[in-house]
C-alpha positions in Angstrom: -58.9 77.5 25.0 -55.7 76.5 23.3 -57.1 73.6 21.1 -56.0 70.0 21.0 -52.4 69.0 21.8 -50.2 68.3 18.9 -47.9 65.3 19.0 -45.1 64.3 16.6 -45.9 61.1 14.7 -43.7 58.9 12.5 -45.7 57.4 9.7 -44.1 54.6 7.6 -45.2 52.5 4.6 -43.4 49.7 2.8 -43.3 51.6 -0.5 -42.7 55.2 0.6 -40.1 56.9 2.8 -40.9 57.4 6.5 -42.1 60.9 7.4 -42.3 62.7 10.8 -45.1 65.2 11.1 -47.1 67.0 13.9 -50.7 65.8 14.3 -53.5 65.4 16.8 -53.8 61.7 16.4 -52.5 58.7 14.4 -55.5 58.8 11.9 -54.9 62.4 10.9 -51.1 61.7 10.7 -51.8 58.9 8.3 -54.0 61.2 6.1 -51.3 63.9 6.1 -48.6 61.4 5.1 -50.7 60.0 2.3 -51.2 63.5 1.0 -47.4 64.3 1.2 -46.5 61.1 -0.6 -49.2 61.8 -3.3 -50.3 58.2 -2.8 -53.7 56.6 -3.5 -55.8 56.7 -0.3 -57.8 53.6 -1.0 -54.9 51.4 -1.9 -52.1 52.6 0.5 -53.6 53.8 3.7 -54.2 50.3 5.1 -50.4 49.5 5.0 -49.4 52.7 6.9 -48.2 52.5 10.5 -48.2 55.6 12.7 -46.1 55.8 15.9 -46.2 58.6 18.4 -42.7 59.9 19.0 -43.5 62.7 21.5 -44.9 66.2 21.8 -44.6 68.5 18.7 -41.9 71.1 19.1 -42.5 74.8 18.8 -41.1 76.4 15.7 -37.6 78.1 16.1 -36.7 81.3 14.4 -34.2 80.9 11.6 -32.6 84.3 12.3 -32.4 84.6 16.1 -33.1 81.0 17.3 -36.0 82.0 19.6 -39.0 79.7 19.9 -42.3 81.3 18.9 -45.8 80.3 17.8 -47.7 77.2 18.6 -46.3 73.6 18.5 -46.6 72.1 15.1 -46.5 75.4 13.1 -44.1 75.8 10.2 -40.8 77.2 11.1 -39.6 80.6 9.7 -38.8 83.9 11.3 -40.4 85.2 14.5 -42.5 88.3 14.3 -39.7 90.5 15.8 -37.3 89.4 13.1 -39.9 89.9 10.4 -40.4 93.5 11.5 -36.6 94.0 11.7 -36.3 92.7 8.1 -39.1 94.9 6.9 -37.5 98.0 8.4 -34.1 97.0 6.9 -35.7 96.6 3.4 -37.1 100.1 3.5 
């Protein structure tokens, strides 16, 4: 079982910049946006609007450009490039 599908949400608030983040639903996207902004949950959550943009993209390797991992994961280097970097460092 692969788990719930991740979608890309755009969360906006009148006092904070708009953020795009992967989430399973609009409620969890709002919670994550509040945490990123460092805002007060009780005061600011009611004024947030979440809009689903589409499916979350899979991360792309910063070295070779290949897609790897699961949708919504943080980008970085794929396992093959990490191994190559480790061998090069030795």
